VOVEXGU-135263 format. One record per residue: residue in one letter; x, y, z of N, C-alpha, C in turn. Coordinates in steps of 0.2 Angstrom, whole numbers, padded with zeros to 4 digits, always signed. Example, Ala and Ser with C-alpha at 12.3 -4.5 7.8 and 13.67 -1.06 7.14 Angstrom:
A+0066-0028+0039+0062-0022+0039+0066-0016+0039S+0064-0011+0035+0068-0005+0036+0064+0000+0039
# end
This chain:
X+0474+0601+0409+0473+0594+0408+0467+0592+0413X+0462+0589+0410+0457+0587+0414+0455+0579+0413X+0453+0576+0418+0452+0569+0418+0445+0567+0421X+0442+0562+0418+0435+0559+0420+0436+0557+0428X+0430+0557+0431+0430+0554+0438+0429+0547+0437X+0433+0543+0439+0433+0536+0438+0428+0532+0442X+0425+0536+0447+0420+0533+0451+0413+0533+0448X+0413+0536+0442+0406+0535+0438+0407+0529+0433X+0401+0526+0431+0401+0520+0428+0404+0520+0421X+0404+0526+0417+0407+0526+0411+0414+0526+0411X+0417+0530+0416+0424+0530+0416+0427+0524+0419X+0424+0521+0424+0426+0515+0427+0427+0509+0422X+0421+0508+0418+0421+0503+0413+0426+0504+0408X+0427+0510+0406+0432+0512+0401+0439+0511+0403X+0440+0511+0409+0447+0510+0412+0448+0502+0413X+0443+0499+0417+0444+0492+0419+0441+0487+0415X+0436+0489+0411+0431+0484+0408+0432+0483+0401X+0437+0486+0397+0437+0486+0390+0442+0480+0388X+0442+0478+0382+0447+0472+0380+0454+0474+0380X+0455+0481+0379+0462+0483+0379+0464+0485+0386X+0460+0483+0392+0462+0485+0398+0465+0480+0402X+0467+0474+0399+0470+0468+0403+0476+0470+0407X+0481+0473+0405+0487+0475+0409+0485+0479+0414X+0480+0484+0413+0478+0489+0418+0475+0485+0424X+0470+0481+0422+0466+0477+0427+0470+0472+0431X+0475+0469+0428+0480+0464+0431+0484+0468+0436X+0486+0474+0434+0490+0478+0439+0486+0480+0445X+0480+0482+0444+0475+0484+0449+0474+0478+0454X+0472+0473+0451+0470+0467+0455+0476+0464+0459X+0482+0464+0456+0488+0462+0460+0489+0466+0466X+0488+0473+0465+0489+0478+0470+0485+0477+0476X+0478+0475+0475+0473+0476+0481+0471+0469+0483X+0472+0464+0480+0470+0457+0482+0476+0453+0484X+0476+0450+0490+0481+0445+0493+0479+0438+0490X+0483+0436+0485+0481+0429+0483+0485+0424+0487X+0482+0418+0486+0485+0412+0490+0492+0411+0488X+0497+0410+0492+0504+0409+0491+0507+0415+0487X+0504+0421+0488+0506+0427+0484+0507+0426+0477X+0502+0422+0474+0502+0421+0467+0500+0427+0463X+0503+0429+0458+0501+0435+0455+0497+0433+0448X+0493+0437+0446+0489+0436+0440+0493+0437+0434X+0493+0433+0430+0497+0434+0423+0493+0435+0417X+0487+0431+0418+0482+0432+0412+0475+0432+0415X+0471+0435+0411+0464+0435+0414+0459+0436+0408X+0453+0435+0409+0448+0436+0403+0443+0441+0406X+0441+0446+0403+0436+0450+0405+0429+0447+0403X+0425+0445+0408+0419+0442+0406+0414+0447+0403X+0413+0452+0406+0408+0458+0404+0412+0462+0399X+0411+0462+0393+0414+0466+0388+0412+0474+0390X+0416+0478+0388+0415+0485+0389+0409+0487+0385X+0404+0490+0389+0398+0492+0385+0394+0496+0390X+0392+0502+0388+0389+0507+0392+0382+0508+0389X+0377+0505+0393+0370+0506+0391+0368+0513+0392X+0365+0517+0387+0364+0524+0387+0358+0525+0392X+0353+0521+0392+0347+0522+0397+0348+0518+0404X+0351+0512+0403+0352+0509+0410+0357+0512+0414X+0362+0515+0411+0367+0519+0415+0364+0524+0419X+0359+0527+0417+0356+0533+0421+0352+0531+0427X+0351+0524+0427+0346+0521+0432+0351+0518+0438X+0356+0515+0436+0360+0511+0441+0365+0516+0444X+0366+0514+0451+0371+0518+0455+0377+0514+0456X+0378+0508+0452+0384+0504+0453+0386+0501+0446X+0392+0499+0445+0394+0496+0439+0399+0490+0441X+0399+0485+0437+0403+0479+0439+0407+0477+0433X+0413+0474+0434+0417+0471+0429+0418+0464+0431X+0418+0459+0427+0420+0452+0429+0426+0450+0426X+0431+0447+0430+0437+0445+0427+0438+0438+0429X+0440+0433+0424+0441+0426+0426+0449+0425+0425X+0452+0423+0431+0459+0422+0432+0461+0416+0428X+0468+0415+0428+0471+0409+0425+0469+0403+0428X+0468+0403+0435+0466+0397+0438+0458+0396+0438X+0455+0400+0434+0447+0399+0433+0443+0403+0439X+0447+0406+0444+0443+0410+0449+0440+0416+0445X+0434+0418+0448+0431+0423+0446+0431+0429+0451X+0433+0435+0448+0433+0441+0452+0428+0446+0449X+0423+0448+0454+0418+0453+0452+0420+0459+0455X+0422+0464+0451+0424+0471+0453+0418+0476+0452X+0416+0478+0458+0410+0483+0458+0412+0490+0461X+0410+0495+0457+0411+0502+0460+0404+0504+0462X+0403+0506+0469+0397+0508+0471+0397+0515+0474X+0394+0519+0472+0394+0526+0474+0389+0528+0479X+0383+0525+0479+0378+0526+0483+0376+0521+0488X+0376+0522+0494+0374+0517+0499+0366+0516+0499X+0364+0510+0500+0357+0509+0500+0355+0503+0505X+0349+0503+0507+0347+0498+0512+0348+0491+0508X+0351+0486+0512+0352+0480+0509+0358+0479+0504X+0362+0484+0504+0368+0483+0500+0372+0477+0502X+0374+0476+0508+0378+0471+0511+0375+0464+0509X+0368+0463+0509+0365+0457+0507+0366+0456+0500X+0365+0461+0496+0366+0461+0488+0373+0458+0486X+0378+0461+0490+0385+0459+0488+0386+0451+0490X+0383+0449+0495+0384+0442+0497+0379+0438+0492X+0374+0440+0491+0369+0436+0486+0373+0436+0479X+0375+0441+0477+0379+0441+0470+0384+0437+0470X+0388+0437+0475+0394+0432+0476+0392+0425+0476X+0387+0423+0480+0384+0416+0480+0381+0414+0474X+0378+0419+0470+0374+0417+0464+0380+0415+0459X+0385+0419+0458+0390+0418+0454+0394+0412+0455X+0394+0410+0462+0397+0403+0464+0393+0397+0462X+0386+0398+0463+0382+0392+0462+0381+0391+0454X+0380+0396+0450+0378+0395+0443+0384+0392+0439X+0390+0390+0442+0395+0387+0438+0393+0380+0437X+0389+0376+0441+0387+0369+0440+0381+0368+0436X+0381+0363+0432+0375+0361+0429+0372+0355+0434X+0366+0353+0432+0363+0348+0437+0367+0342+0439X+0371+0339+0434+0374+0333+0435+0382+0334+0436X+0384+0340+0437+0391+0341+0439+0393+0340+0446X+0399+0338+0447+0402+0337+0454+0404+0344+0457X+0403+0344+0463+0404+0350+0467+0412+0352+0467X+0416+0347+0466+0423+0349+0466+0425+0353+0460X+0421+0354+0455+0422+0358+0449+0421+0366+0451X+0418+0367+0456+0417+0374+0458+0423+0378+0459X+0424+0384+0456+0429+0388+0457+0428+0394+0461X+0433+0397+0465+0432+0402+0469+0430+0408+0466X+0426+0412+0470+0423+0419+0468+0425+0424+0473X+0428+0429+0470+0430+0435+0474+0426+0441+0473X+0423+0444+0477+0418+0450+0476+0422+0456+0479X+0425+0460+0474+0429+0466+0476+0424+0472+0475X+0423+0475+0481+0418+0481+0481+0422+0487+0483X+0422+0492+0478+0425+0498+0479+0419+0503+0481X+0419+0506+0487+0413+0510+0489+0415+0517+0491X+0411+0522+0489+0412+0529+0490+0409+0531+0496X+0409+0527+0501+0406+0529+0508+0408+0524+0513X+0407+0526+0519+0410+0522+0525+0405+0516+0526X+0407+0510+0527+0403+0504+0528+0404+0502+0535X+0410+0502+0537+0412+0499+0544+0415+0505+0549X+0410+0508+0552+0412+0514+0556+0417+0512+0562X+0417+0506+0564+0421+0504+0570+0428+0502+0567X+0430+0503+0561+0436+0501+0559+0439+0507+0554X+0446+0508+0555+0449+0513+0551+0452+0510+0545X+0452+0503+0544+0455+0500+0538+0452+0502+0532X+0456+0504+0527+0453+0505+0520+0451+0499+0517X+0454+0494+0517+0452+0487+0514+0451+0482+0519X+0445+0479+0519+0443+0474+0523+0441+0467+0519X+0444+0462+0522+0443+0455+0519+0439+0451+0523X+0434+0447+0520+0429+0443+0524+0429+0436+0520X+0430+0431+0525+0430+0424+0522+0426+0420+0527X+0424+0413+0525+0420+0409+0530+0425+0406+0535X+0425+0407+0541+0429+0405+0546+0425+0403+0553X+0428+0398+0557+0425+0397+0563+0426+0403+0568X+0420+0405+0571+0420+0412+0574+0424+0412+0580X+0426+0407+0584+0430+0407+0590+0437+0405+0589X+0438+0400+0585+0445+0397+0584+0448+0400+0577X+0444+0403+0573+0446+0406+0567+0449+0401+0562X+0446+0395+0562+0448+0390+0557+0444+0391+0551X+0448+0391+0545+0445+0392+0539+0441+0386+0537X+0435+0388+0535+0430+0383+0532+0431+0382+0525X+0432+0388+0521+0433+0388+0514+0435+0395+0512X+0439+0395+0507+0442+0401+0504+0438+0402+0497X+0433+0398+0496+0429+0399+0489+0425+0405+0488X+0423+0408+0493+0420+0414+0493+0423+0420+0497X+0425+0425+0494+0429+0430+0498+0426+0437+0496X+0424+0441+0501+0422+0448+0500+0427+0453+0502X+0428+0457+0498+0433+0462+0499+0430+0469+0498X+0431+0474+0503+0428+0480+0503+0433+0486+0503X+0433+0490+0498+0438+0496+0499+0434+0502+0500X+0435+0505+0506+0431+0511+0507+0435+0517+0506X+0433+0521+0500+0437+0526+0498+0438+0532+0502X+0432+0534+0506+0433+0540+0511+0438+0539+0516X+0440+0533+0518+0445+0531+0523+0452+0532+0520X+0453+0532+0513+0460+0533+0510+0461+0541+0510X+0466+0543+0514+0467+0551+0514+0474+0553+0512X+0478+0548+0509+0485+0550+0508+0485+0555+0502X+0490+0559+0503+0492+0564+0498+0496+0561+0493X+0498+0564+0487+0502+0562+0482+0509+0560+0484X+0512+0564+0489+0518+0563+0491+0519+0558+0497X+0513+0555+0499+0513+0550+0504+0512+0543+0502X+0511+0542+0495+0510+0536+0492+0516+0531+0493X+0515+0525+0495+0521+0521+0497+0522+0515+0492X+0516+0513+0490+0517+0507+0485+0511+0507+0480X+0511+0502+0476+0506+0502+0470+0499+0502+0473X+0498+0499+0478+0491+0499+0481+0489+0506+0482X+0493+0510+0486+0492+0517+0487+0490+0521+0481X+0494+0519+0476+0494+0523+0469+0487+0522+0466X+0485+0515+0466+0479+0514+0462+0473+0517+0466X+0473+0517+0473+0468+0520+0477+0468+0527+0476X+0473+0530+0475+0474+0537+0474+0471+0539+0467X+0472+0535+0462+0470+0536+0456+0462+0536+0456X+0459+0531+0459+0452+0530+0459+0449+0536+0463X+0452+0538+0468+0449+0543+0472+0450+0550+0469X+0455+0551+0466+0457+0558+0464+0457+0560+0456X+0456+0555+0452+0457+0556+0445+0453+0562+0443X+0447+0563+0445+0443+0568+0443+0445+0575+0445X+0450+0575+0449+0452+0582+0452+0459+0583+0449X+0463+0579+0446+0469+0580+0444+0470+0585+0438X+0475+0588+0437+0476+0593+0432+0482+0591+0428X+0486+0586+0430+0492+0583+0427+0493+0576+0428X+0497+0573+0425+0499+0566+0426+0505+0566+0430X+0505+0563+0437+0510+0564+0441+0516+0559+0439X+0522+0562+0439+0528+0558+0437+0529+0552+0441X+0528+0551+0447+0529+0545+0451+0524+0540+0450X+0519+0541+0446+0514+0536+0445+0516+0530+0440X+0515+0524+0441+0517+0518+0437+0514+0518+0430X+0517+0515+0426+0515+0515+0419+0508+0513+0417X+0505+0508+0421+0498+0506+0420+0493+0511+0422X+0495+0515+0427+0491+0520+0430+0491+0526+0425X+0497+0527+0422+0498+0533+0417+0493+0531+0411X+0493+0524+0409+0489+0522+0404+0481+0523+0405X+0480+0522+0412+0473+0523+0414+0471+0530+0414X+0476+0535+0415+0474+0542+0415+0474+0544+0408X+0478+0541+0403+0477+0543+0396+0470+0541+0394X+0467+0536+0396+0461+0533+0394+0455+0538+0396X+0456+0541+0402+0451+0546+0405+0453+0553+0404X+0458+0554+0400+0460+0561+0398+0454+0564+0394X+0451+0570+0396+0445+0572+0392+0448+0575+0385X+0454+0576+0384+0456+0578+0378+0456+0572+0372X+0456+0566+0375+0455+0560+0370+0448+0558+0369X+0443+0562+0372+0436+0559+0371+0432+0564+0367X+0427+0561+0364+0423+0565+0359+0418+0569+0363X+0414+0573+0360+0409+0578+0363+0404+0573+0366X+0402+0568+0362+0396+0563+0365+0399+0560+0371X+0405+0558+0371+0407+0554+0377+0408+0559+0383X+0410+0565+0382+0410+0570+0388+0403+0572+0390X+0398+0572+0386+0391+0574+0388+0388+0568+0392X+0390+0562+0390+0387+0556+0394+0390+0556+0401X+0397+0557+0401+0400+0557+0408+0397+0563+0412X+0396+0569+0409+0393+0574+0413+0386+0573+0416X+0382+0570+0412+0375+0568+0414+0376+0563+0419X+0380+0558+0419+0381+0553+0424+0383+0556+0430X+0388+0560+0430+0391+0563+0436+0386+0568+0439X+0382+0571+0435+0377+0576+0438+0371+0572+0442X+0369+0566+0439+0364+0561+0441+0367+0559+0448X+0373+0557+0449+0376+0554+0455+0376+0559+0460X+0378+0565+0458+0378+0571+0463+0371+0573+0466X+0366+0573+0461+0359+0574+0463+0357+0569+0469X+0358+0562+0467+0356+0557+0472+0360+0558+0478X+0366+0559+0478+0370+0560+0485+0367+0566+0489X+0366+0571+0485+0364+0577+0489+0357+0577+0491X+0353+0573+0488+0346+0572+0490+0346+0568+0496X+0350+0563+0497+0351+0558+0502+0353+0562+0508X+0358+0566+0507+0361+0570+0513+0356+0575+0515X+0353+0579+0511+0348+0584+0513+0342+0581+0517X+0340+0575+0515+0335+0571+0518+0337+0569+0525X+0343+0567+0526+0346+0565+0532+0346+0571+0537X+0348+0577+0534+0349+0583+0539+0342+0585+0541X+0337+0584+0536+0330+0586+0538+0326+0582+0543X+0330+0576+0544+0326+0571+0549+0326+0573+0556X+0321+0570+0559+0320+0572+0566+0326+0570+0571X+0329+0565+0569+0334+0562+0573+0339+0567+0575X+0342+0571+0571+0347+0576+0572+0344+0581+0577X+0338+0584+0575+0335+0589+0580+0334+0586+0587X+0332+0579+0587+0331+0577+0594+0337+0576+0598X+0342+0575+0595+0349+0575+0598+0350+0582+0601X+0349+0587+0597+0351+0594+0599+0346+0596+0605X+0340+0593+0604+0335+0595+0609+0337+0592+0616X+0339+0586+0616+0341+0582+0622+0347+0586+0626X+0352+0589+0622+0357+0593+0624+0355+0599+0627X+0350+0603+0624+0348+0609+0626+0343+0608+0632X+0340+0602+0632+0335+0600+0637+0338+0600+0644X+0344+0598+0644+0348+0597+0651+0348+0604+0655X+0348+0609+0651+0349+0616+0654+0342+0619+0655X+0338+0618+0650+0331+0622+0650+0325+0618+0652X+0326+0611+0653+0320+0607+0655+0319+0602+0649X+0319+0596+0650+0319+0591+0645+0313+0592+0640X+0307+0593+0642+0302+0594+0637+0303+0600+0633X+0304+0605+0636+0305+0612+0632+0311+0611+0627X+0316+0608+0630+0322+0608+0626+0322+0603+0620X+0319+0598+0621+0318+0593+0615+0314+0597+0610X+0308+0600+0611+0304+0603+0606+0308+0609+0603X+0312+0613+0606+0315+0618+0603+0321+0616+0599X+0324+0610+0602+0330+0608+0599+0328+0604+0592X+0323+0601+0592+0321+0598+0585+0320+0604+0580X+0317+0609+0582+0316+0615+0577+0323+0618+0575X+0327+0619+0580+0333+0623+0579+0338+0618+0576X+0338+0612+0578+0343+0607+0575+0342+0606+0568X+0335+0605+0566+0334+0604+0559+0335+0611+0555X+0334+0616+0558+0335+0623+0554+0342+0624+0553X+0346+0623+0558+0353+0624+0557+0357+0619+0553X+0355+0613+0554+0358+0607+0549+0356+0608+0542X+0350+0610+0541+0347+0611+0534+0351+0616+0531X+0351+0622+0534+0354+0628+0531+0362+0627+0529X+0365+0623+0534+0372+0622+0532+0373+0617+0526X+0369+0612+0526+0369+0607+0521+0367+0610+0514X+0362+0614+0514+0360+0618+0508+0366+0622+0505X+0369+0625+0509+0375+0629+0507+0381+0625+0504X+0382+0619+0508+0387+0615+0506+0385+0611+0499X+0379+0610+0498+0377+0606+0492+0377+0611+0486X+0375+0617+0487+0375+0622+0482+0383+0624+0480X+0387+0625+0485+0394+0626+0483+0397+0620+0479X+0396+0614+0482+0399+0608+0479+0396+0607+0472X+0390+0608+0471+0387+0607+0465+0389+0612+0459X+0390+0618+0462+0393+0624+0457+0400+0622+0455X+0404+0620+0459+0411+0618+0458+0411+0612+0453X+0406+0608+0453+0406+0602+0449+0403+0603+0443X+0400+0609+0441+0397+0610+0435+0390+0608+0434X+0387+0607+0440+0380+0605+0440+0376+0611+0438X+0370+0610+0434+0367+0616+0431+0363+0619+0437X+0361+0625+0436+0357+0629+0440+0350+0626+0441X+0347+0624+0436+0341+0620+0437+0341+0614+0441X+0346+0610+0440+0347+0604+0445+0348+0606+0452X+0352+0611+0453+0354+0614+0460+0347+0616+0463X+0343+0619+0459+0337+0622+0462+0332+0616+0464X+0332+0611+0459+0328+0605+0460+0330+0601+0467X+0336+0601+0468+0339+0597+0474+0337+0601+0480X+0338+0608+0480+0338+0611+0487+0331+0615+0488X+0328+0616+0482+0322+0620+0483+0323+0628+0483X+0329+0630+0482+0331+0637+0482+0330+0640+0476X+0328+0647+0476+0328+0650+0470+0334+0652+0467X+0334+0655+0461+0340+0657+0457+0344+0663+0461X+0340+0667+0464+0343+0673+0468+0347+0670+0474X+0344+0665+0478+0347+0663+0484+0353+0659+0482X+0353+0655+0476+0359+0651+0474+0364+0655+0472X+0363+0660+0469+0368+0665+0467+0371+0669+0473X+0367+0670+0478+0370+0673+0484+0375+0669+0487X+0373+0662+0487+0378+0657+0491+0384+0657+0487X+0384+0656+0480+0390+0655+0477+0394+0662+0475X+0391+0667+0478+0395+0674+0477+0394+0677+0470X+0388+0676+0467+0387+0680+0461+0383+0686+0462
# end
């Protein structure tokens, strides 16, 4: 039994953004968002209907679903797999834009409804914090007096969620485990809640057409290529070599050490990164041609790394 990786746009919208996903999305939102007075969502409207653009999907590295709650609050759920410059500003801009467009020119401000921007990211955003879920609101910075709850930003950093299946304690843990690990599961765990079982049924490859599987494979390969290219570029940067040079320079002389360290640091870092990318790409089913395009390695070198 195999399941789609929910972190890709096709699978994410299929699970959370379709008209038949109401109960699933309600369960997920109730698990990860702390609503005022512990109010639970009973009904919602999915603003963006489930629709996968064949061309646009290959360009975007994020996907969002909008849900309107019974009190008219708007929740923007975004799955972001690639970090990029200005991402934090885009999240804030998107939330503010969705807040401001609620009013026509002659409307009163009291008609504005709260906006919650829920961002699920597949990378670390806040290096100084071990929290998996971080909440941000407008408050006074010294006395922490709340100014308004109308705009709330929530970030779920998936790499910080490391619990195994037998360590899951509540529904929140189970949903995060599902999003993090669905693409690696080979069976439906017995201890998973009914809504998550339904979500796994939706992304069960046995229930999908050949066209759907091909679309998912292309999207997953595209994301892998983007991630690998970013990682390789970072390893090839001078910064890592410079750090190695400074360490070596303490013993051998600063000037000589930095020069040698730059060369050796880049060489060692790049070699290890290339091997890691090739192995992970091979395990993920990425084509030999794509692996070669990412790494610049020939077929013989790639086969040598993967043991063929």
